[in-house]
All heavy atoms as an XYZ file, in Angstrom:
775
protein
N      57.468    133.375     50.617
C      58.753    133.962     50.987
C      58.997    135.321     50.353
O      58.489    135.551     49.328
C      59.800    132.901     50.596
C      59.806    131.696     51.295
C      60.877    130.760     50.967
C      60.903    129.516     51.777
N      62.011    128.527     51.523
N      59.867    135.961     51.038
C      60.290    137.285     50.591
C      61.023    137.246     49.233
O      60.904    138.187     48.447
C      61.097    138.019     51.592
C      61.127    139.510     51.282
C      62.461    137.385     51.752
C      61.589    140.399     52.357
N      61.626    136.153     48.911
C      62.408    136.070     47.647
C      61.620    136.279     46.365
O      62.086    136.627     45.442
C      63.209    134.676     47.605
C      64.009    134.468     48.812
C      63.900    133.294     49.415
C      64.939    135.424     49.393
C      64.736    132.977     50.633
C      65.677    135.065     50.466
C      65.620    133.931     50.999
O      66.353    133.669     52.158
N      60.322    135.873     46.486
C      59.434    135.878     45.418
C      59.481    137.342     44.687
O      59.314    137.486     43.496
C      57.986    135.515     45.749
C      57.001    135.840     44.614
C      58.043    134.119     46.173
N      59.594    138.423     45.486
C      59.499    139.773     44.962
C      60.577    140.277     44.234
O      60.526    141.323     43.485
C      59.070    140.692     46.079
C      60.353    140.884     47.037
C      59.800    141.732     48.304
O      58.682    142.226     48.326
N      60.752    141.989     49.139
N      61.862    139.651     44.252
C      63.049    140.171     43.654
C      62.972    139.826     42.148
O      62.798    138.759     41.786
C      64.263    139.632     44.325
C      64.353    140.294     45.802
C      64.175    139.452     46.844
C      64.712    141.597     46.035
C      64.291    139.940     48.132
C      64.784    142.134     47.318
C      64.566    141.220     48.327
O      64.680    141.763     49.707
N      63.376    140.902     41.344
C      63.570    140.693     39.954
C      65.036    140.565     39.511
O      65.364    140.003     38.470
C      63.045    141.928     39.124
C      61.473    142.027     39.377
O      60.845    141.037     39.560
N      60.984    143.120     39.141
N      65.968    141.064     40.272
C      67.390    141.077     40.008
C      68.137    140.468     41.240
O      67.910    140.741     42.355
C      67.927    142.498     39.769
C      67.126    143.132     38.725
O      67.192    142.684     37.509
N      66.441    144.184     38.922
N      69.047    139.612     40.943
C      69.989    138.994     41.963
C      71.361    138.989     41.380
O      71.687    138.454     40.429
C      69.618    137.563     42.266
C      70.315    136.794     43.359
C      70.254    137.548     44.696
C      69.980    135.392     43.446
N      72.154    139.802     42.102
C      73.625    140.001     41.718
C      74.401    139.247     42.790
O      74.549    139.703     43.951
C      73.972    141.502     41.691
C      72.919    142.355     40.923
C      75.352    141.727     41.222
C      72.681    141.880     39.506
N      75.148    138.248     42.310
C      76.056    137.468     43.167
C      77.543    137.476     42.773
O      78.298    136.649     43.027
C      75.582    135.964     43.291
C      74.248    135.799     43.783
C      73.791    134.311     43.714
C      74.040    136.249     45.187
N      77.856    138.607     42.074
C      79.183    138.803     41.519
C      80.249    138.702     42.641
O      80.030    139.173     43.860
C      79.299    140.103     40.866
C      78.466    140.376     39.678
O      77.890    139.240     39.222
O      78.330    141.472     39.144
N      81.391    138.110     42.280
C      82.562    137.966     43.153
C      82.353    137.060     44.299
O      83.255    137.097     45.181
C      83.083    139.304     43.585
C      83.418    140.218     42.301
C      84.019    141.633     42.711
O      84.378    141.761     43.871
O      84.006    142.473     41.825
N      81.379    136.318     44.421
C      81.216    135.309     45.424
C      81.834    134.068     44.918
O      82.114    133.868     43.747
C      79.687    134.988     45.688
C      78.900    136.153     46.366
S      77.323    135.565     46.788
C      77.523    134.403     48.067
N      82.383    133.309     45.960
C      83.137    132.004     45.470
C      82.196    130.902     45.366
O      81.645    130.395     46.306
C      84.153    131.744     46.579
O      84.922    130.548     46.197
N      81.803    130.643     44.083
C      80.887    129.606     43.700
C      81.383    128.762     42.582
O      81.166    129.093     41.408
C      79.513    130.149     43.397
C      79.027    131.128     44.320
C      78.485    129.097     43.101
C      77.781    131.907     43.902
N      82.152    127.809     42.848
C      82.799    126.922     41.758
C      81.718    126.087     41.097
O      81.700    125.821     39.796
C      83.878    126.112     42.212
C      85.190    126.930     42.567
C      86.275    125.993     42.856
O      86.406    124.843     42.475
O      87.355    126.518     43.357
N      80.685    125.576     41.754
C      79.630    124.859     41.205
C      78.424    124.994     42.071
O      78.528    125.297     43.313
C      80.088    123.329     40.988
C      80.279    122.601     42.274
C      80.504    121.070     41.983
C      80.623    120.281     43.270
N      80.732    118.923     42.950
N      77.247    124.699     41.523
C      76.022    124.865     42.200
C      75.617    123.527     42.836
O      75.564    122.496     42.105
C      74.938    125.349     41.302
C      75.189    126.841     40.701
C      74.161    127.058     39.624
C      75.138    127.811     41.742
N      75.378    123.559     44.138
C      74.996    122.342     44.817
C      73.445    122.174     44.612
O      72.780    123.128     44.205
C      75.372    122.390     46.318
O      74.559    123.559     47.015
N      72.945    121.078     45.164
C      71.461    120.855     45.151
C      70.746    121.896     46.026
O      69.727    122.451     45.673
C      71.113    119.534     45.672
C      71.474    118.389     44.804
O      71.612    118.642     43.474
O      71.732    117.275     45.299
N      71.449    122.273     47.119
C      70.904    123.322     47.977
C      70.905    124.722     47.363
O      69.932    125.468     47.454
C      71.723    123.401     49.278
C      71.604    122.283     50.094
C      72.540    121.042     49.717
O      73.506    121.271     48.919
O      72.302    119.875     50.245
N      71.918    125.023     46.512
C      72.035    126.255     45.771
C      70.841    126.274     44.824
O      70.256    127.302     44.569
C      73.330    126.418     44.917
C      74.508    126.517     45.936
O      74.369    127.015     47.087
O      75.611    126.087     45.533
N      70.648    125.150     44.138
C      69.535    125.066     43.004
C      68.250    125.342     43.722
O      67.445    126.110     43.167
C      69.603    123.789     42.369
C      68.527    123.573     41.400
C      68.647    122.193     40.720
C      67.586    122.042     39.606
N      67.696    120.792     38.896
N      67.955    124.714     44.817
C      66.804    124.947     45.571
C      66.474    126.455     46.042
O      65.537    127.019     45.840
C      66.642    124.065     46.766
O      66.695    122.683     46.353
C      65.333    124.208     47.584
N      67.583    126.847     46.513
C      67.592    128.320     47.043
C      67.294    129.275     45.844
O      66.512    130.154     45.976
C      68.926    128.723     47.746
C      68.993    130.162     48.161
C      68.289    130.692     49.148
C      69.828    131.024     47.439
C      68.264    132.056     49.531
C      69.908    132.434     47.796
C      69.251    132.881     48.782
N      67.986    129.156     44.810
C      67.874    130.082     43.623
C      66.510    129.925     43.044
O      65.992    130.832     42.478
C      68.913    129.844     42.590
C      70.302    130.365     42.972
C      71.375    129.870     41.989
C      70.434    131.786     43.178
N      65.965    128.732     43.181
C      64.595    128.447     42.604
C      63.560    129.189     43.354
O      62.365    129.286     42.880
N      63.795    129.655     44.560
C      62.749    130.323     45.398
C      62.565    131.754     44.848
O      61.510    132.426     45.175
C      63.130    130.505     46.916
O      64.420    131.151     46.991
C      63.311    129.055     47.505
N      63.553    132.271     44.007
C      63.254    133.546     43.339
C      62.503    133.499     42.061
O      63.055    133.585     40.950
C      64.731    134.156     42.980
C      65.551    134.481     44.243
C      66.293    133.578     44.898
C      65.587    135.799     44.806
C      67.120    133.803     46.025
C      66.253    136.143     45.879
C      67.109    135.112     46.506
N      61.212    133.188     42.264
C      60.351    132.934     41.136
C      60.125    134.109     40.210
O      59.622    133.852     39.032
C      59.013    132.352     41.658
O      58.426    133.319     42.549
C      59.229    130.982     42.403
N      60.363    135.349     40.610
C      60.135    136.499     39.745
C      61.448    137.002     39.134
O      61.463    138.086     38.514
C      59.431    137.640     40.514
O      58.178    137.211     40.934
N      62.416    136.244     39.361
C      63.764    136.677     38.901
C      63.864    136.841     37.326
O      63.584    135.862     36.625
C      64.853    135.548     39.265
C      66.297    136.078     39.410
C      66.392    137.170     40.527
C      67.211    134.911     39.813
N      64.338    138.046     36.934
C      64.478    138.246     35.517
C      66.003    138.409     35.141
O      66.327    138.205     34.073
C      63.707    139.636     35.121
C      62.200    139.575     35.306
C      61.575    140.893     35.073
O      62.257    141.813     34.799
O      60.358    140.896     35.242
N      66.749    138.897     36.100
C      68.165    139.015     35.882
C      68.921    138.284     36.955
O      68.677    138.538     38.218
C      68.727    140.534     35.893
O      67.917    141.212     34.886
C      70.131    140.677     35.728
N      69.958    137.476     36.580
C      70.866    136.787     37.538
C      72.257    137.008     37.057
O      72.639    136.779     35.866
C      70.614    135.338     37.565
C      71.542    134.431     38.398
C      71.379    134.786     39.864
C      71.008    132.897     38.360
N      73.138    137.580     37.854
C      74.532    137.828     37.653
C      75.380    137.010     38.517
O      75.319    137.026     39.815
C      74.823    139.294     37.742
N      76.312    136.215     37.850
C      77.214    135.314     38.595
C      78.593    135.624     37.934
O      79.294    134.665     37.610
C      76.739    133.826     38.461
C      75.568    133.415     39.121
C      75.043    132.140     38.640
C      75.732    133.277     40.641
N      79.044    136.859     37.964
C      80.229    137.256     37.346
C      81.284    137.155     38.330
O      81.168    137.366     39.478
C      80.221    138.685     36.771
C      79.110    138.830     35.771
O      79.109    138.153     34.698
N      78.280    139.895     36.013
N      82.533    136.626     37.894
C      83.790    136.532     38.749
C      83.470    135.718     39.970
O      83.974    136.037     41.062
C      84.293    137.917     39.192
C      84.664    138.766     38.035
C      85.098    140.247     38.438
O      84.367    140.749     39.262
N      86.200    140.695     37.948
N      82.830    134.498     39.718
C      82.521    133.696     40.901
C      83.445    132.447     40.971
O      83.418    131.662     41.932
C      81.099    133.233     40.886
O      80.841    132.448     39.658
C      80.076    134.358     40.988
N      84.243    132.269     39.805
C      85.062    131.007     39.693
C      84.145    129.735     39.303
O      84.766    128.723     39.334
N      82.996    130.131     38.828
C      82.113    129.007     38.315
C      82.668    128.179     37.307
O      83.189    128.626     36.254
C      80.788    129.655     37.926
C      79.513    128.837     37.856
C      79.245    128.272     39.214
C      78.296    129.653     37.363
N      82.672    126.807     37.493
C      83.323    125.865     36.634
C      82.256    125.049     35.866
O      82.497    124.384     34.847
C      84.202    124.920     37.284
C      85.403    125.593     37.770
C      86.322    124.640     38.515
N      87.522    125.138     39.161
C      88.677    125.288     38.519
N      88.732    124.884     37.347
N      89.699    125.903     39.117
N      81.006    124.907     36.414
C      80.027    123.958     35.984
C      78.716    124.673     36.213
O      78.367    125.475     37.133
C      79.968    122.739     36.844
O      78.855    122.056     36.492
N      77.772    124.456     35.200
C      76.345    124.920     35.283
C      75.378    123.811     35.585
O      74.241    123.892     35.596
C      75.962    125.568     33.975
C      76.676    126.816     33.581
C      76.240    127.311     32.238
C      76.547    127.863     34.737
N      75.928    122.621     36.071
C      75.114    121.579     36.466
C      74.304    122.126     37.809
O      74.842    122.881     38.540
C      76.011    120.345     36.873
C      75.168    119.117     37.193
C      76.090    117.991     37.491
O      77.238    117.986     37.269
O      75.460    116.890     37.872
N      73.202    121.673     37.982
C      72.297    122.100     39.001
C      71.733    123.516     38.815
O      71.213    124.167     39.761
C      72.868    121.958     40.315
C      72.988    120.587     40.874
O      71.959    119.825     40.445
N      73.852    120.150     41.639
N      71.944    124.040     37.598
C      71.430    125.417     37.391
C      69.850    125.434     37.320
O      69.322    124.565     36.612
C      72.008    125.982     36.109
C      72.037    127.487     35.934
C      73.031    128.116     36.517
C      70.912    128.140     35.458
C      73.006    129.549     36.516
C      70.892    129.580     35.472
C      71.957    130.213     35.998
N      69.282    126.222     38.124
C      67.786    126.121     38.354
C      67.002    126.691     37.122
O      67.560    127.582     36.365
C      67.556    127.177     39.520
C      68.642    128.133     39.538
C      69.839    127.385     38.943
N      65.878    126.121     36.831
C      65.022    126.506     35.742
C      64.163    127.718     36.278
O      63.630    127.561     37.389
C      64.260    125.498     35.236
N      64.030    128.711     35.599
C      63.214    129.842     36.040
C      62.584    130.462     34.709
O      63.393    131.150     34.017
C      64.017    130.917     36.786
C      63.208    132.084     37.268
O      62.395    132.527     36.594
N      63.551    132.468     38.428
N      61.322    130.370     34.580
C      60.624    130.780     33.371
C      60.671    132.308     33.166
O      60.416    132.778     32.018
C      59.215    130.305     33.254
C      58.396    130.802     34.420
C      57.025    130.205     34.526
O      56.918    129.024     34.184
O      55.989    130.956     34.796
N      61.024    133.019     34.029
C      60.980    134.511     33.925
C      62.357    135.039     33.631
O      62.505    136.305     33.349
C      60.506    135.286     35.251
C      58.929    134.874     35.493
O      58.309    135.049     34.475
N      58.665    134.626     36.714
N      63.406    134.215     33.754
C      64.741    134.752     33.534
C      65.001    135.169     32.218
O      64.771    134.414     31.311
C      65.782    133.621     34.000
C      67.275    134.112     34.197
C      67.401    135.101     35.350
C      68.174    132.920     34.270
N      65.479    136.524     32.035
C      65.563    136.955     30.649
C      67.074    137.426     30.461
O      67.485    137.620     29.284
C      64.656    138.112     30.310
O      64.816    139.245     31.187
N      67.783    137.736     31.577
C      69.202    138.119     31.495
C      70.061    137.333     32.395
O      69.721    137.236     33.573
C      69.254    139.613     31.750
C      70.748    140.122     31.705
C      70.755    141.686     32.001
N      72.137    142.156     31.892
C      72.500    142.799     30.864
N      71.740    143.019     29.852
N      73.783    143.229     30.887
N      71.167    136.611     31.895
C      72.010    135.920     32.613
C      73.421    136.393     32.333
O      73.785    136.444     31.181
C      71.840    134.433     32.252
C      72.769    133.347     32.975
C      72.679    133.518     34.541
C      72.468    131.969     32.418
N      74.218    136.701     33.410
C      75.497    137.151     33.296
C      76.447    136.141     33.902
O      76.350    135.857     35.083
C      75.777    138.468     33.816
C      74.947    139.523     33.104
C      75.304    140.947     33.697
O      76.171    141.181     34.352
O      74.388    141.835     33.360
N      77.433    135.487     33.146
C      78.393    134.604     33.673
C      79.770    134.811     33.177
O      80.644    134.010     33.004
C      77.978    133.103     33.083
C      76.649    132.545     33.451
C      76.149    131.389     32.587
C      76.531    132.234     34.906
N      80.145    136.172     33.336
C      81.478    136.628     32.820
C      82.517    136.320     33.833
O      82.345    136.278     35.055
C      81.331    138.157     32.575
S      80.044    138.669     31.311
N      83.702    136.251     33.325
C      84.925    136.024     34.020
C      84.905    134.888     35.033
O      85.154    134.964     36.181
C      85.346    137.280     34.844
C      85.635    138.481     33.793
C      86.064    139.741     34.479
O      86.930    139.646     35.390
O      85.447    140.733     34.128
N      84.421    133.693     34.410
C      84.421    132.419     35.159
C      85.327    131.513     34.523
O      86.274    131.794     33.725
C      83.004    131.925     35.328
C      82.205    132.734     36.331
O      82.567    132.673     37.505
N      81.113    133.426     35.912
N      85.205    130.213     34.820
C      85.997    129.063     34.182
C      85.188    128.061     33.459
O      85.292    126.847     33.476
C      86.768    128.428     35.410
C      87.726    129.455     36.062
C      88.347    128.763     37.201
C      89.224    129.891     37.861
N      89.840    129.462     39.164
N      84.134    128.597     32.808
C      83.135    127.697     32.096
C      83.657    127.306     30.671
O      84.279    128.159     30.024
C      81.812    128.505     31.825
C      81.129    128.736     33.208
C      79.897    129.691     32.924
C      80.595    127.420     33.931
N      83.527    126.105     30.324
C      83.824    125.620     28.989
C      82.463    125.448     28.190
O      81.386    125.529     28.753
N      82.574    125.397     26.925
C      81.414    125.249     25.944
C      80.461    124.116     26.278
O      79.294    124.291     26.111
N      81.021    123.046     26.841
C      80.130    121.954     27.126
C      79.156    122.209     28.253
O      78.205    121.567     28.419
C      81.021    120.711     27.404
C      81.965    120.839     28.560
O      82.420    121.978     28.748
O      82.216    119.842     29.302
N      79.471    123.214     29.003
C      78.564    123.561     30.162
C      77.206    124.358     29.687
O      76.266    124.282     30.403
C      79.268    124.414     31.150
C      80.366    123.720     31.907
C      79.801    122.567     32.729
O      78.756    122.686     33.319
O      80.497    121.442     32.609
N      77.332    124.811     28.514
C      76.117    125.563     28.039
C      74.862    124.687     27.728
O      73.750    125.205     27.859
C      76.428    126.349     26.767
C      77.527    127.456     26.984
C      77.791    128.169     25.778
C      77.152    128.405     28.101
N      74.975    123.411     27.693
C      73.802    122.445     27.601
C      72.880    122.600     28.767
O      71.797    122.381     28.598
C      74.362    121.105     27.441
C      75.034    120.436     28.665
C      75.531    119.107     28.492
C      76.380    118.642     29.734
N      77.552    117.770     29.392
N      73.416    122.987     29.865
C      72.591    123.053     31.124
C      71.639    124.211     31.098
O      70.779    124.523     31.886
C      73.511    123.156     32.427
C      74.314    121.968     32.651
N      73.731    120.788     32.904
C      75.603    121.792     32.522
C      74.779    119.852     33.061
N      75.840    120.475     32.803
N      71.853    125.159     30.053
C      71.058    126.344     29.850
C      69.921    126.226     28.782
O      69.275    127.095     28.488
C      71.938    127.561     29.553
C      72.988    127.975     30.603
C      73.721    129.138     30.071
C      72.323    128.186     31.975
N      69.849    124.995     28.283
C      68.964    124.763     27.168
C      67.425    125.132     27.598
O      66.711    125.467     26.697
C      69.032    123.340     26.647
O      68.675    122.406     27.641
N      67.087    125.008     28.854
C      65.703    125.310     29.304
C      65.341    126.731     28.957
O      64.210    127.094     29.126
C      65.452    124.912     30.741
C      65.638    123.394     30.932
C      66.444    125.756     31.611
N      66.485    127.626     28.953
C      66.202    129.113     28.583
C      66.179    129.492     27.143
O      66.099    130.575     26.799
C      67.302    129.846     29.322
C      67.188    129.706     30.879
C      68.191    129.000     31.469
C      66.204    130.186     31.552
C      68.187    128.798     32.842
C      66.193    130.007     32.915
C      67.048    129.381     33.579
O      67.116    129.183     34.930
N      66.145    128.568     26.194
C      66.314    128.776     24.797
C      65.208    129.752     24.351
O      65.460    130.648     23.544
C      66.115    127.516     24.020
N      63.979    129.725     24.906
C      62.973    130.672     24.457
C      62.799    131.948     25.305
O      62.236    132.917     24.883
C      61.668    129.864     24.498
C      61.488    128.773     23.477
O      62.226    128.977     22.448
O      60.944    127.743     23.818
N      63.215    131.907     26.541
C      63.047    133.076     27.487
C      64.245    134.038     27.547
O      64.063    135.198     27.791
C      62.646    132.645     28.763
O      63.685    131.859     29.415
N      65.469    133.517     27.339
C      66.678    134.300     27.684
C      66.946    135.270     26.491
O      66.971    134.874     25.295
C      67.806    133.365     27.817
C      68.963    133.848     28.632
C      68.545    134.177     30.058
C      70.080    132.806     28.730
N      66.910    136.562     26.760
C      67.167    137.673     25.844
C      68.688    138.026     25.828
O      69.161    138.460     24.762
C      66.294    138.786     26.061
C      64.829    138.506     25.942
N      64.279    138.394     24.645
C      63.916    138.253     26.837
C      62.963    138.169     24.893
N      62.719    138.014     26.210
N      69.303    137.990     26.942
C      70.700    138.422     27.106
C      71.459    137.417     27.944
O      71.208    136.932     28.979
C      70.862    139.738     27.879
O      70.023    140.762     27.165
C      72.231    140.161     27.952
N      72.632    136.961     27.288
C      73.571    136.010     27.789
C      74.955    136.540     27.699
O      75.352    136.638     26.678
C      73.422    134.574     27.145
C      74.386    133.477     27.653
C      74.113    133.340     29.201
C      74.184    132.182     26.983
N      75.602    136.943     28.825
C      76.932    137.394     28.826
C      77.879    136.374     29.303
O      77.692    135.927     30.335
C      77.041    138.725     29.692
C      76.172    139.817     29.145
C      76.299    141.140     29.997
C      77.671    141.646     29.830
N      77.844    142.973     30.532
N      78.866    136.095     28.422
C      79.796    134.993     28.688
C      81.256    135.381     28.509
O      82.146    134.567     28.426
C      79.491    133.733     27.815
C      78.159    133.157     27.893
C      77.956    132.297     26.673
C      78.056    132.299     29.147
N      81.596    136.687     28.616
C      82.985    137.063     28.309
C      83.953    136.540     29.337
O      83.602    136.266     30.397
C      83.056    138.587     28.347
O      82.697    139.117     29.618
C      82.262    139.197     27.280
N      85.241    136.261     28.859
C      86.309    135.850     29.682
C      86.024    134.446     30.437
O      86.131    134.353     31.673
C      86.715    136.910     30.695
O      87.078    138.133     30.068
N      85.613    133.500     29.674
C      85.478    132.119     30.039
C      86.506    131.315     29.341
O      87.521    131.770     28.741
C      84.011    131.618     30.025
C      83.209    131.993     31.144
O      83.274    131.434     32.237
N      82.354    133.047     30.942
N      86.295    129.939     29.233
C      87.173    129.101     28.625
C      86.790    128.737     27.173
O      87.166    127.610     26.666
C      87.462    127.837     29.493
C      88.176    128.174     30.702
C      88.631    126.745     31.353
C      89.549    127.183     32.481
N      90.196    125.990     33.161
N      85.996    129.563     26.503
C      85.539    129.287     25.071
C      86.667    129.645     24.302
O      87.199    130.752     24.377
C      84.234    130.113     24.870
C      83.238    129.844     25.840
C      82.742    130.990     26.657
C      82.617    128.665     26.097
C      81.715    130.832     27.466
C      81.646    128.459     27.087
C      81.145    129.513     27.755
N      87.036    128.988     23.291
C      88.089    129.287     22.348
C      87.571    129.516     20.946
O      88.233    130.117     20.143
C      89.175    128.175     22.317
O      88.543    126.874     22.019
C      89.820    128.074     23.696
N      86.364    129.054     20.693
C      85.810    129.138     19.337
C      84.229    129.451     19.473
O      83.660    129.236     20.387
C      85.885    127.877     18.418
O      85.126    126.907     19.015
C      87.316    127.523     18.303
N      83.672    130.212     18.573
C      82.309    130.379     18.547
C      81.473    129.121     18.477
O      80.233    129.007     18.975
C      81.862    131.376     17.320
C      82.352    132.803     17.514
C      82.060    133.638     16.223
C      81.786    133.421     18.718
N      81.917    128.113     17.762
C      81.237    126.902     17.675
C      81.064    126.194     18.932
O      79.992    125.500     19.145
C      82.076    125.813     16.795
C      82.023    126.141     15.341
C      83.127    127.279     15.016
O      84.082    127.456     15.791
O      82.800    127.993     14.006
N      81.789    126.432     19.928
C      81.625    125.960     21.352
C      80.360    126.602     22.051
O      79.843    125.973     22.941
C      82.788    126.183     22.304
C      84.047    125.353     21.953
C      85.191    125.731     22.767
O      85.524    126.910     22.918
N      85.733    124.678     23.382
N      79.866    127.650     21.442
C      78.639    128.247     22.002
C      77.444    127.657     21.517
O      76.351    127.919     21.887
C      78.674    129.778     21.773
C      79.816    130.518     22.341
C      79.890    132.004     22.004
C      79.897    130.317     23.792
N      77.525    126.800     20.496
C      76.358    126.243     19.857
C      75.698    125.123     20.679
O      76.403    124.322     21.390
C      76.755    125.670     18.462
C      75.512    125.164     17.716
O      74.513    125.627     17.977
O      75.753    124.453     16.653
């Protein structure tokens, strides 16, 4: 598929409150993806977030995410170099742990 060649995917300002199974499958086709931006999408949940071993930068700014949602990103503990989370529903730094 043509999606394999893309390194960056910017989906800012799209209305995506949560990722469906179909969204997970679609995003999983971007196997070379290094940067994914989902800023200002209204995202409330990271359930169904796809695993991608090449992802090194993830932007989730200006959404409606709480600290409990970050558990879905644990698969990126070793590969993610940049995680942007400004303007979400985090109230303390401890929620980011």
